[in-house]
C-alpha positions in Angstrom: 0.2 0.0 0.0 1.7 3.3 -1.1 1.8 6.1 1.3 -1.1 8.1 0.1 -3.3 5.5 0.1 -2.1 4.8 3.7 -3.0 8.5 4.4 -6.4 8.5 2.9 -7.5 5.1 5.0 -6.0 6.8 8.0 -8.1 10.0 7.1 -11.6 7.7 6.6 -10.8 6.0 9.8 -10.4 9.6 11.7 -13.6 11.1 10.0 -15.6 7.5 10.9 -14.5 7.8 14.5 -15.4 11.7 14.8 -18.7 11.0 13.1 -19.6 8.3 15.6 -18.4 10.2 18.5 -20.7 13.0 17.3 -23.6 10.6 16.8 -23.2 9.7 20.1 -23.2 13.3 21.6 -26.3 13.9 19.4 -28.1 11.1 20.8 -27.0 11.8 24.6 -28.1 15.3 24.4 -31.6 14.4 23.0 -31.7 11.7 25.7 -30.9 14.0 27.9 -33.6 16.8 26.7 -36.6 14.6 26.9 -36.2 13.3 30.4 -37.7 15.4 32.6 -35.9 13.9 35.5 -32.6 14.6 33.8 -33.8 18.1 32.8 -34.3 19.1 36.6 -30.7 17.3 37.8 -28.7 18.9 34.8 -30.5 22.4 34.1 -32.9 23.3 37.3 -30.6 21.7 40.2 -27.3 23.6 39.3 -29.3 26.8 38.8 -31.5 26.8 42.0 -29.3 24.7 44.4 -26.3 27.8 44.8 -28.9 30.4 44.5 -31.0 28.7 47.7 -28.0 27.9 49.7 -26.4 31.4 49.2 -29.5 33.1 49.9 -30.1 30.9 53.3 -26.7 31.8 54.5 -26.6 35.4 52.9 -26.4 37.0 56.5 -23.3 34.9 57.3 -22.8 36.5 60.7 -24.5 36.8 64.0 -25.2 40.4 65.4 -27.0 41.5 68.3 -27.6 38.1 70.0 -29.9 38.8 72.9 -28.5 37.7 76.3 -29.9 38.4 79.8 -27.7 40.4 82.6 -27.7 39.5 86.4 -26.2 42.3 88.1 -26.2 41.5 91.9 -23.1 44.0 92.3 -25.0 46.7 91.4 -21.7 48.8 91.0 -20.1 51.3 89.0 -17.4 48.4 87.7 -20.2 45.9 87.0 -22.2 48.6 85.1 -19.0 49.5 83.1 -18.5 46.0 82.0 -22.3 45.4 81.0 -22.0 48.9 78.9 -18.9 47.9 77.4 -20.1 44.2 76.5 -23.4 45.7 75.4 -21.8 48.1 72.8 -20.1 44.8 70.9 -21.9 44.4 68.0 -21.8 40.5 68.6 -24.5 40.6 71.5 -27.1 43.1 72.8 -28.2 42.9 76.5 -32.4 43.1 76.3 -33.1 42.0 79.6 -32.1 42.5 83.3 -33.1 40.2 86.0 -32.5 40.3 89.9 -31.9 36.6 90.3 -30.2 33.7 88.1 -33.6 31.9 88.6 -35.3 34.9 86.6 -32.8 34.8 84.2 -33.0 31.0 83.5 -36.5 30.8 83.2 -36.2 33.0 80.1 -33.2 31.2 78.8 -35.5 28.0 78.7 -38.4 30.3 77.2 -35.6 30.9 74.4 -36.1 34.9 75.1 -32.5 34.9 75.3 -29.3 32.9 74.1 -26.9 33.7 77.2 -26.9 35.0 80.7 -24.2 37.2 82.2 -23.7 36.8 85.9 -22.1 39.3 88.0 -21.7 38.1 91.8 -22.6 40.9 94.3 -18.8 40.9 95.9 -17.5 41.7 92.3 -16.6 45.2 93.0 -15.4 44.7 96.5 -12.8 42.1 95.1 -11.7 44.2 92.6 -11.1 47.0 95.0 -9.4 45.0 97.6 -7.0 43.1 94.7 -8.6 40.0 94.9 -9.6 37.8 92.0 -13.8 38.4 91.0 -15.7 36.1 89.2 -17.7 36.9 86.4 -19.9 33.5 84.8 -21.4 33.1 81.5 -24.0 30.7 80.5 -24.2 30.3 76.8 -26.6 28.4 74.6 -24.6 25.0 73.5 -27.8 24.0 71.3 -26.3 26.0 68.4 -22.4 26.7 68.3 -22.7 30.1 66.4 -24.8 31.1 69.5 -22.0 29.9 71.9 -19.2 31.3 69.8 -20.3 34.6 69.4 -21.4 35.1 73.5 -18.2 33.7 74.4 -15.7 35.6 72.2 -17.5 39.0 72.9 -17.5 38.5 77.2 -13.8 37.1 77.0 -13.1 40.1 74.7 -14.6 42.3 77.4 -13.0 40.5 80.2 -9.6 41.1 78.8 -10.2 45.0 78.3 -11.6 45.3 81.7 -8.5 43.3 83.5 -6.0 45.8 81.5 -7.9 48.6 83.2 -7.9 47.1 86.5 -4.2 46.4 86.5 -3.4 49.7 85.3 -5.5 51.4 88.5 -3.6 49.0 90.5 0.0 50.1 89.2 -1.2 53.7 89.6 -2.0 53.1 93.1 1.6 52.2 94.0 3.1 54.9 91.5 3.5 53.6 88.3 2.0 55.7 85.6 1.9 56.3 82.1 3.4 54.3 79.6 5.1 51.9 82.0 1.9 51.2 83.5 0.7 50.0 80.0 3.6 48.3 79.2 3.5 46.2 82.5 -0.5 45.6 82.4 0.0 44.4 78.8 3.3 42.9 78.2 2.3 40.9 75.0 -0.1 42.7 72.9 -2.7 40.9 71.4 -3.1 41.8 67.1 -5.1 38.9 66.0 -5.8 38.8 62.3 -8.5 36.3 60.8 -7.1 34.9 57.6 -8.9 34.3 54.2 -12.4 34.6 56.3 -12.1 38.2 57.9 -16.0 38.5 59.0 -15.5 35.1 60.3 -18.5 33.7 58.4 -20.3 30.9 58.5 -21.1 30.7 54.5 -17.5 31.8 53.6 -16.2 28.7 55.1 -18.8 26.3 54.0 -20.3 27.3 50.9 -17.2 26.8 48.7 -17.0 23.1 49.5 -21.0 22.7 48.9 -20.9 24.3 45.7 -18.2 21.6 44.6 -20.3 19.0 45.8 -23.3 20.5 44.1 -21.5 19.8 40.9 -20.6 16.1 41.7 -23.8 15.4 43.1 -26.2 16.8 40.5 -24.0 15.5 37.9 -24.0 11.8 39.4 -27.5 11.8 39.6 -28.3 13.2 36.4 -25.9 10.4 34.6 -27.5 8.0 36.9 -30.9 8.7 35.4 -29.9 8.6 32.0 -28.3 5.2 32.8 -31.8 4.1 34.5 -33.8 5.5 31.5 -31.7 3.5 28.8 -31.8 0.1 30.8 -35.8 0.8 30.9 -36.4 1.5 26.9 -33.8 -0.9 26.1 -35.6 -4.4 25.4 -32.3 -6.1 26.5 -32.4 -4.2 30.0 -28.7 -3.0 29.2 -27.3 0.2 29.5 -25.9 0.8 25.9 -28.1 0.2 23.0 -26.8 -1.6 20.1 -27.7 1.3 17.5 -25.6 3.7 19.5 -22.4 1.8 20.3 -22.1 -0.1 17.1 -19.2 -2.1 18.8 -17.2 0.8 19.7 -16.6 1.1 23.4 -14.2 4.1 23.4 -16.5 6.2 20.9 -19.5 5.7 23.4 -17.5 6.7 26.3 -15.8 9.9 24.8 -19.1 10.9 23.2 -21.0 10.8 26.7 -18.6 12.4 28.4 -18.1 15.3 25.6 -21.8 15.7 26.1 -21.6 16.0 29.9 -18.5 18.0 30.0 -20.0 20.8 27.6 -22.8 21.0 30.0 -21.1 21.3 33.3 -18.4 23.3 31.7 -20.9 26.0 31.1 -22.7 25.6 34.8 -19.2 25.2 36.6 -18.3 28.7 35.3 -21.9 29.9 36.6 -21.6 28.1 40.1 -18.0 28.8 40.6 -17.6 32.2 38.9 -20.9 34.2 39.1 -22.1 32.7 42.2 -19.3 33.8 44.6 -19.2 37.3 43.2 -23.0 37.9 43.5 -23.1 36.8 47.2 -19.8 37.9 48.3 -18.3 34.6 48.7 -14.3 34.4 49.0 -12.8 34.6 45.3 -9.8 35.5 45.3 -8.4 32.8 43.0 -6.7 33.4 39.7 -9.5 32.0 37.1 -7.0 30.3 35.1 -5.8 28.5 37.9 -9.4 27.6 38.4 -10.1 26.7 35.1 -7.1 24.4 35.0 -8.2 22.5 38.3 -11.6 22.2 37.1 -10.9 20.2 34.2 -9.7 17.0 36.1 -12.0 17.5 38.4 -15.1 17.5 36.1 -13.4 14.6 34.0 -13.4 12.4 37.5 -16.7 12.8 38.2 -18.2 12.3 34.9 -16.2 9.0 34.5 -16.8 8.0 38.3 -20.4 8.5 37.6 -20.5 6.7 34.5 -18.9 3.8 36.2 -21.1 3.5 39.1 -24.1 4.1 36.7 -23.5 0.8 35.0 -24.6 -0.9 38.5 -27.7 0.9 39.0 -30.7 -0.9 38.0 -33.2 1.8 38.2 -33.0 5.5 37.6 -34.7 5.8 41.3 -31.5 4.1 42.5 -29.4 7.0 42.3 -31.6 9.3 44.2 -31.2 6.8 47.1 -27.3 7.0 46.7 -27.2 11.0 46.2 -29.2 11.7 49.4 -27.3 9.0 51.5 -23.7 10.6 50.3 -24.3 14.0 50.4 -23.7 14.6 54.1 -21.3 12.1 54.5 -19.2 13.7 51.7 -19.2 17.1 53.1 -17.8 15.8 56.2 -15.4 13.5 54.5 -13.9 16.7 52.4 -12.2 17.8 55.5 -14.3 21.2 55.7 -16.7 21.1 58.6 -14.4 18.5 60.2 -10.4 17.9 60.2 -9.4 15.1 58.1 -6.9 14.4 60.6 -9.5 13.7 63.0 -11.4 11.5 61.0 -11.0 7.7 61.3 -8.3 6.0 58.9 -11.0 3.8 57.3 -13.2 6.9 56.3 -10.2 8.9 55.4 -9.4 5.9 53.1 -12.6 5.4 52.0 -13.2 9.2 50.8 -10.5 9.2 48.3 -12.7 7.0 46.3 -14.7 10.3 45.6 -13.5 13.2 43.3 -15.1 15.6 45.8 -12.3 15.0 48.3 -9.4 16.8 46.6 -11.6 18.9 44.7 -12.9 20.5 47.8 -9.5 20.9 49.4 -8.0 22.0 46.1 -10.9 24.7 45.4 -10.7 26.2 48.7 -7.2 26.5 48.8 -6.9 28.2 45.2 -10.1 30.5 45.7 -10.4 31.3 49.2 -6.5 31.0 50.1 -5.0 32.4 47.1 -2.9 29.4 46.5 -1.7 28.7 42.7 -1.8 25.4 40.8 1.7 24.5 42.1 0.5 24.7 45.6 -2.3 22.3 45.1 -0.1 19.8 43.5 -1.3 16.8 45.5 -5.0 17.5 44.7 -4.6 18.1 41.0 -2.1 14.9 40.4 -4.6 13.0 42.5 -7.6 14.1 40.2 -5.9 13.3 37.2 -4.7 9.7 38.9 -8.7 9.2 39.5 -9.5 10.3 36.0 -7.5 8.0 34.4 -8.5 5.2 36.8 -12.3 6.0 36.3 -12.1 6.5 32.6 -10.7 2.7 32.5 -13.1 1.3 34.7 -16.0 3.0 32.6 -14.5 1.7 29.4 -14.4 -1.8 30.8 -17.9 -1.2 32.4 -19.3 -0.2 29.2 -17.3 -3.0 27.1 -19.1 -5.5 29.3 -22.6 -3.8 28.7 -21.9 -4.0 24.6 -20.8 -7.4 24.8 -23.8 -8.3 26.9 -26.2 -6.4 24.2 -24.5 -7.9 21.4 -25.1 -11.5 22.9 -28.8 -11.0 23.5 -29.0 -9.6 20.2 -27.5 -12.5 18.4 -29.4 -14.9 20.2 -32.5 -12.9 19.5 -31.7 -13.3 15.5 -30.9 -17.1 16.1 -34.2 -17.7 17.8 -36.2 -15.5 15.1 -34.2 -17.5 12.2 -35.2 -20.5 13.9 -38.9 -19.5 14.0 -38.8 -18.6 10.4 -37.3 -22.1 9.5 -40.1 -24.1 11.6 
């Protein structure tokens, strides 16, 4: 065969591959948009979920948390402390009671979320150089209330300690800058990094946005797989009219369809939503795009692999609901991965969201470049290669199963004709 003939043969093969792949892409888009369940997962869910979650946590920091004060001291020092506490933006003293039992009743009725109790010997102990006590009772049913009340109270106590120390130093003749240095030998200048407002949404929602991409994509692919089984007379995943005996073309064609769909949704979820709701977005867009390529590929091939073993379209919904909250914990955002049992840490590496969430937060929230998330980036590419191989194997198995059943049906039909 001449070189020209070889080139012509290669060109025809390439055209055939592209044509078959585009046929699969076209068929997958058609299947996608004619199924209401898939439309909900691939169109409405990626649109509604990010807006819904971000709207719920729009006011991500608590302010003016109502608390009660029990001032048994009724002194100038106790009133000064309560004024200072009430002046913070975190809490607001809405009730004053004479006894702790009265404040407890208001606390039990959820009228306040905390109680500040100042004993009657508070002023006496301060003026005699003894150690005074202030009791703080917090609502621990919500960690947010506890953190806010405890933080505001501690800051006020620290400031009052400095003032008391300065007065005591002045009384023994140490004044001015010397008194200030002695009362505060190590000044504290706390800087909150990557979440200046210490907001709940800023730390949690970036992880949820990445999980929305994975979970909706997984459920959509699962529904498509279940529908394909239901419409196929052999109850296999891949119809013979689509695969034409070419496993790779089917896998690539389907993955192109999903990537085109979720490439656009990723821009909306990770590009538009953080800016619209003032979530952290200090990462370079190019680094995020580069990082999202293996993440989307890994999620697509992972979902395609699992979908082979989902017998019904409803099965994906059960798996979706079961794993959503678990994956949030396993991602290491709401709870440190170092404190998670070794089994669950190992189990977490099955899912692309584990590396995806960690890498995205480092880039987008902490401003890291792609080189600083090399571990997560490489891990996602490894998952992509692994799940691509498992997808090809699973689809090849389904195609062989379909072909055998088709051949058996033709033999039975031919036998019937002969009879």
